[in-house]
C-alpha positions as CSV (number, residue, x, y, z in Angstrom):
1,M,-159.2,54.8,-63.6
2,K,-159.1,55.1,-67.9
3,K,-155.6,54.7,-69.0
4,V,-154.9,57.0,-72.2
5,L,-151.9,56.4,-74.1
6,I,-149.7,59.3,-75.6
7,A,-147.6,57.6,-78.4
8,T,-145.9,59.9,-80.4
9,E,-142.6,59.5,-82.2
10,K,-142.8,63.2,-82.9
11,P,-144.2,64.4,-79.2
12,F,-146.7,67.3,-78.9
13,A,-145.4,70.4,-77.4
14,S,-144.5,70.1,-73.8
15,V,-148.2,72.5,-73.4
16,A,-149.8,70.6,-74.9
17,I,-148.7,67.9,-73.4
18,D,-150.1,70.0,-70.1
19,G,-153.4,70.8,-71.1
20,I,-154.2,66.8,-72.5
21,R,-153.0,65.4,-69.7
22,E,-155.1,68.0,-67.6
23,I,-158.6,67.3,-69.5
24,L,-157.9,63.4,-68.7
25,E,-156.9,64.5,-65.1
26,Q,-159.9,66.3,-64.7
27,A,-162.2,63.2,-66.1
28,G,-160.3,60.3,-63.7
29,Y,-158.1,58.8,-66.3
30,E,-154.4,58.5,-66.3
31,T,-152.2,59.6,-69.0
32,V,-148.7,57.3,-70.3
33,L,-147.0,58.9,-72.1
34,L,-143.9,57.4,-75.1
35,E,-142.3,59.9,-77.2
36,K,-139.1,59.5,-79.4
37,Y,-139.7,56.7,-79.7
38,T,-137.3,54.3,-82.3
39,D,-138.8,50.9,-81.9
40,T,-142.2,49.5,-82.5
41,A,-141.8,46.9,-79.8
42,D,-142.1,49.6,-77.4
43,F,-145.3,51.2,-79.1
44,L,-146.1,47.4,-79.0
45,K,-146.0,46.7,-75.4
46,A,-147.2,50.5,-73.9
47,V,-150.4,50.2,-76.1
48,A,-150.9,46.6,-74.8
49,D,-153.5,47.8,-71.4
50,V,-154.7,50.9,-72.5
51,D,-158.6,52.1,-73.1
52,A,-157.8,55.0,-75.2
53,L,-155.2,55.6,-77.6
54,I,-153.6,59.7,-79.2
55,V,-151.0,59.4,-82.1
56,R,-149.8,62.3,-84.6
57,S,-148.7,60.7,-88.1
58,D,-147.7,57.3,-86.1
59,R,-148.7,54.1,-87.6
60,V,-151.2,52.4,-85.8
61,T,-151.3,49.4,-87.7
62,K,-152.7,45.3,-87.5
63,N,-150.1,44.5,-85.1
64,I,-150.9,47.5,-82.9
65,V,-154.4,47.0,-82.6
66,E,-154.2,43.1,-82.0
67,A,-151.6,44.3,-79.1
68,A,-154.3,46.2,-78.0
69,N,-155.9,44.0,-75.5
70,H,-158.2,46.9,-73.8
71,L,-158.4,49.9,-76.3
72,K,-161.7,51.1,-77.0
73,I,-160.7,53.7,-79.3
74,V,-157.9,55.4,-81.3
75,V,-157.8,59.3,-81.7
76,R,-155.6,60.5,-84.8
77,A,-154.8,64.2,-83.4
78,G,-155.0,65.8,-86.7
79,A,-157.1,65.8,-90.0
80,G,-156.1,63.1,-92.3
81,Y,-156.6,59.8,-90.9
82,D,-154.7,57.1,-93.2
83,N,-152.0,56.3,-90.6
84,L,-154.8,54.2,-88.5
85,D,-155.6,50.6,-89.8
86,L,-159.4,51.2,-89.8
87,A,-160.3,48.1,-91.2
88,A,-158.1,46.1,-87.7
89,C,-159.7,49.0,-86.1
90,T,-163.5,47.8,-87.4
91,Q,-163.0,44.1,-86.4
92,K,-161.8,44.4,-82.9
93,N,-164.7,46.9,-82.0
94,I,-162.2,50.0,-81.6
95,V,-163.4,53.3,-82.4
96,A,-161.3,55.1,-84.4
97,M,-161.7,59.4,-84.5
98,N,-159.3,62.6,-86.2
99,T,-159.6,65.9,-85.2
100,P,-161.2,67.8,-88.0
101,G,-160.4,71.5,-88.4
102,Q,-158.0,71.1,-85.6
103,N,-155.2,72.4,-88.2
104,S,-157.5,73.8,-91.0
105,N,-156.2,77.1,-90.1
106,A,-152.0,76.0,-90.3
107,V,-153.1,74.4,-93.8
108,A,-154.9,77.1,-95.2
109,E,-152.3,79.8,-94.8
110,L,-149.5,77.6,-95.6
111,A,-151.7,77.2,-99.6
112,V,-151.7,81.0,-99.6
113,G,-147.9,80.4,-98.2
114,M,-147.3,78.2,-101.2
115,M,-149.2,80.4,-103.8
116,I,-147.1,83.7,-103.1
117,Y,-143.8,81.9,-103.0
118,M,-144.6,80.7,-106.8
119,A,-145.7,83.8,-108.0
120,R,-142.9,85.6,-107.2
121,N,-140.2,82.7,-108.6
122,G,-139.8,80.9,-105.9
123,M,-138.3,84.3,-104.2
124,T,-135.7,84.5,-106.9
125,A,-134.7,87.9,-109.0
126,G,-137.3,88.9,-111.8
127,T,-140.5,90.1,-112.4
128,G,-143.7,87.7,-110.5
129,S,-147.0,88.7,-110.1
130,E,-149.0,89.7,-107.9
131,L,-152.2,86.9,-106.5
132,K,-154.8,90.2,-106.6
133,G,-157.4,89.9,-109.5
134,K,-156.5,86.5,-110.6
135,K,-159.1,83.8,-109.8
136,L,-158.7,81.4,-107.3
137,G,-160.3,77.6,-107.5
138,I,-161.2,75.5,-104.1
139,H,-161.4,71.7,-105.2
140,A,-163.0,70.6,-102.3
141,Y,-164.8,73.1,-100.0
142,G,-164.1,71.4,-96.7
143,N,-163.2,73.3,-93.5
144,V,-159.5,73.8,-94.7
145,G,-161.0,75.2,-98.7
146,K,-163.3,77.3,-96.9
147,L,-160.7,79.2,-95.3
148,V,-158.4,79.0,-98.3
149,A,-161.6,80.5,-100.2
150,A,-161.2,83.6,-97.2
151,L,-157.8,84.4,-97.7
152,G,-158.0,84.2,-101.1
153,K,-160.1,86.9,-101.1
154,G,-158.9,89.1,-98.9
155,F,-156.0,89.1,-101.1
156,G,-158.1,90.7,-103.5
157,M,-159.2,87.1,-105.9
158,E,-161.9,86.4,-107.0
159,V,-162.8,82.7,-105.9
160,Y,-164.9,79.7,-107.0
161,A,-165.3,76.6,-106.1
162,F,-166.1,72.3,-106.6
163,D,-167.7,70.8,-103.8
164,P,-170.9,68.1,-104.7
165,F,-171.4,67.6,-101.1
166,V,-171.6,71.4,-100.1
167,P,-174.4,73.0,-101.4
168,E,-175.0,76.3,-103.7
169,D,-176.4,78.3,-101.3
170,Q,-174.0,78.1,-98.9
171,L,-170.9,78.9,-101.0
172,K,-172.9,82.1,-102.5
173,K,-173.3,83.3,-98.9
174,D,-169.8,83.0,-98.4
175,G,-169.0,85.0,-101.2
176,V,-167.9,82.4,-103.1
177,T,-169.1,81.0,-106.4
178,P,-169.9,77.9,-107.3
179,V,-168.7,75.6,-110.0
180,A,-171.2,72.5,-110.8
181,D,-168.1,70.5,-112.8
182,V,-164.6,70.3,-112.0
183,K,-163.7,70.9,-115.5
184,E,-165.1,74.2,-115.4
185,L,-163.1,75.0,-112.1
186,Y,-159.8,74.4,-113.5
187,R,-160.3,75.7,-116.9
188,Q,-161.1,79.1,-115.2
189,C,-158.8,79.3,-112.8
190,Q,-155.3,80.6,-112.6
191,Y,-154.8,79.4,-108.7
192,V,-156.6,75.7,-107.8
193,S,-155.9,74.4,-104.1
194,L,-156.6,71.1,-103.9
195,H,-158.2,70.0,-100.5
196,I,-159.6,66.6,-101.0
197,P,-159.3,63.5,-99.6
198,A,-157.1,59.9,-100.9
199,N,-159.5,57.3,-101.7
200,D,-160.4,54.7,-104.1
201,A,-162.5,57.7,-106.4
202,T,-159.7,60.6,-105.8
203,K,-156.2,58.8,-106.3
204,K,-154.6,60.0,-109.3
205,S,-157.5,62.0,-110.5
206,V,-155.1,64.9,-110.9
207,G,-153.1,64.9,-113.9
208,Y,-152.9,66.0,-117.1
209,Q,-156.7,66.8,-118.6
210,L,-157.1,68.7,-115.9
211,L,-153.9,70.6,-115.6
212,T,-153.4,71.5,-119.2
213,S,-157.0,73.0,-119.1
214,M,-155.9,75.5,-117.1
215,P,-155.7,79.5,-118.1
216,K,-152.0,80.5,-118.9
217,G,-149.5,81.0,-115.4
218,G,-152.2,78.4,-113.8
219,T,-150.7,76.8,-110.8
220,L,-151.5,74.2,-108.4
221,I,-151.0,74.1,-104.8
222,N,-151.5,71.1,-103.2
223,T,-151.8,70.4,-99.7
224,A,-153.6,67.1,-99.6
225,R,-152.6,64.4,-100.6
226,K,-150.3,62.8,-102.9
227,E,-151.9,59.9,-104.2
228,V,-154.6,62.2,-105.5
229,I,-152.1,63.4,-108.2
230,D,-151.8,61.6,-111.3
231,E,-147.4,61.9,-111.8
232,E,-147.1,60.5,-115.2
233,G,-149.9,63.3,-116.2
234,L,-148.3,66.4,-113.6
235,L,-144.7,65.9,-115.8
236,K,-146.0,65.7,-119.4
237,A,-148.2,68.4,-118.5
238,L,-145.2,71.0,-116.8
239,Q,-143.3,69.3,-119.9
240,E,-145.6,70.4,-122.4
241,R,-146.2,73.8,-120.6
242,N,-143.8,75.8,-119.6
243,D,-146.1,78.4,-117.7
244,L,-147.5,76.3,-115.2
245,K,-146.0,75.5,-112.2
246,Y,-147.1,72.6,-109.0
247,A,-146.8,73.3,-105.2
248,S,-147.2,70.8,-102.6
249,D,-146.2,70.4,-98.9
250,I,-145.6,66.1,-99.9
251,A,-143.3,65.8,-102.7
252,P,-144.2,63.5,-105.1
253,D,-142.5,60.0,-105.6
254,A,-141.1,61.4,-108.8
255,F,-139.9,64.6,-107.6
256,S,-136.5,64.5,-108.2
257,K,-137.5,63.6,-111.6
258,I,-139.8,66.2,-112.6
259,Q,-137.7,69.0,-111.0
260,E,-135.0,67.9,-113.2
261,S,-137.5,68.4,-115.7
262,V,-138.9,71.7,-115.3
263,G,-136.7,73.4,-112.5
264,M,-138.5,75.9,-110.6
265,R,-141.6,75.4,-111.9
266,I,-142.4,72.6,-109.2
267,F,-141.9,72.8,-105.4
268,A,-142.2,70.5,-102.6
269,T,-140.9,71.2,-98.8
270,P,-138.9,68.2,-97.2
271,K,-141.8,66.3,-95.5
272,K,-145.2,67.3,-94.8
273,I,-145.8,70.5,-92.9
274,G,-149.0,71.7,-93.3
275,A,-150.0,70.9,-89.7
276,E,-146.1,72.2,-88.6
277,T,-147.9,74.9,-85.9
278,A,-147.5,75.7,-82.5
279,E,-150.8,76.6,-82.7
280,A,-152.6,73.2,-84.4
281,N,-149.9,70.8,-82.7
282,I,-152.1,72.1,-79.0
283,N,-155.0,72.5,-80.6
284,A,-155.5,68.6,-82.1
285,G,-153.9,67.9,-79.3
286,L,-156.7,68.9,-76.7
287,A,-159.6,67.9,-79.3
288,A,-158.2,64.6,-78.7
289,A,-158.6,64.3,-74.9
290,R,-161.8,65.9,-75.6
291,Q,-162.9,63.6,-78.1
292,I,-161.9,60.4,-75.6
293,V,-163.6,61.8,-72.6
294,D,-166.8,62.6,-74.1
295,F,-166.6,58.9,-76.1
296,F,-166.0,57.4,-72.7
297,E,-168.9,59.5,-70.5
298,K,-171.2,60.4,-73.3
299,G,-171.1,58.1,-76.0
300,D,-170.4,60.4,-78.2
301,K,-169.1,59.2,-81.3
302,R,-169.3,62.3,-83.4
303,F,-165.9,62.3,-85.3
304,Q,-165.3,58.3,-85.9
305,V,-164.6,57.3,-88.9
306,N,-164.2,53.8,-89.6
307,Q,-168.0,51.6,-89.4
C-alpha cells in the first residue's frame, strides 16, 4: 500500500483534507497527516517511510529529501515551487511537481483588488481615480495573467500583454493587444500586473528604467515574487516620481525604508496571500492528490518541475 504524507505547518481546510483522503483511499493509498508542526525533526521523522508527499509552503530541503527513504514524488499544492530543493529531488530520482492553475483565480482577483485599492488612495479620503478607460499591461500571460486580463476588460480597461512564449493570435483571440517589447508595455500602460517567475533571467529585472518609463499615475502590481524587483531601483523611481505607486502581496526586504520615504504610494500585505482563499486551498490540495495517483497508476509526469 502506498503511503502519502500531507505535511503542512499551516494546514489545509478540513474539507480539503477530507477530499484528499477520499481520492487517495479510492486508489488504495494510506494518508498520513503532519499538521501545525513546529520542529523540523517531526518532518524528518514523518517523511522517512512514505512514498509520496504533499506540502503547501513548507520547505522540502535537502535534509528532508535525504531522510525520505522511499519517497518517489513530492507535490507542492500551489503554483510556486521555490520551497522545493529541486536539485536534491533530482539526485534521488524523486519527481517534484506543482499544481498550476489551481489558485490562479484567487491571485487574479487579488491583483485587481490591489489596483482598486491603490487607485482609491488606500481607501482614504480624497479624490481617487477609476480603472475604466485605463491601459492595463500584463507582464507574462500565463494562467493568472490571462484571468487578470479578463477581469481588467470587465472593468472597461484596454488590455495589453507581453509574453514571448504566447502566440500573438492567442492574445488577439482573447481581446488582448500583443506588445513585442517589455519596455513598450511599461511605456504604454498606467497599470502593469506582474506575473513572471523568479529565476536567473528575471531576478531584479524590474526596476528604475521600467518604472520611470510608465505614464503619469503608473502603478505596478506584483503578485509574483519579490526577487524579480530591483529594490534600489524601485525606491529611486518612487522618490523621483511622486505619481508612481507599487503594491504587492509580498513585501520588499526594504519595505520599511521605502514606505518611510514615499508613504502610502507603496503597499504590501504582511505575508503572501495570493492563494489564501478557501477555494484555492481546496482546489490545490485535491489536484495534488490526483496528480500523485496519476503518477503511480499511469506514470503521468505532466506537471513535473525538476529534471
